[in-house]
C-alpha positions as a printed NumPy array, in Angstrom:
array([[ -3.093, -15.713,   0.026],
       [ -1.444, -13.642,   2.749],
       [  1.675, -14.972,   4.433],
       [  2.852, -13.954,   7.881],
       [  6.215, -12.292,   7.275],
       [  8.144, -10.342,   9.91 ],
       [  8.257,  -7.362,   7.527],
       [  4.451,  -7.158,   7.314],
       [  2.898,  -3.948,   8.608],
       [ -0.553,  -3.419,  10.051],
       [ -3.283,  -1.412,   8.319],
       [ -2.774,   1.314,  10.921],
       [  0.945,   1.531,  10.132],
       [  0.187,   1.522,   6.416],
       [ -2.19 ,   4.46 ,   6.763],
       [  0.758,   6.525,   8.028],
       [  2.64 ,   6.07 ,   4.731],
       [ -0.277,   5.724,   2.28 ],
       [ -0.245,   9.398,   1.281],
       [  3.458,   9.27 ,   0.398],
       [  2.997,   6.141,  -1.694],
       [  0.02 ,   7.533,  -3.58 ],
       [  1.666,  10.9  ,  -4.258],
       [  4.711,   9.197,  -5.793],
       [  2.522,   7.69 ,  -8.493],
       [  2.585,   9.248, -11.934],
       [ -0.708,  10.198, -13.54 ],
       [ -1.879,   7.037, -15.258],
       [ -5.015,   4.974, -15.368],
       [ -6.925,   4.434, -12.11 ],
       [ -5.478,   1.94 ,  -9.656],
       [ -7.24 ,  -1.424,  -9.586],
       [ -5.502,  -2.999,  -6.594],
       [ -5.272,  -2.122,  -2.926],
       [ -1.776,  -0.773,  -2.196],
       [ -1.796,  -2.469,   1.189],
       [ -2.227,  -5.872,  -0.456],
       [  0.693,  -5.235,  -2.792]])
């Protein structure tokens, strides 16, 4: 369930920071969730 919070960002805004978030991840097992949903 997705709630409408004032801190929510759009998919377009998320795409601007996705690379930074993914590069900060240590090498572990493959991701099973969508970072945007988290």
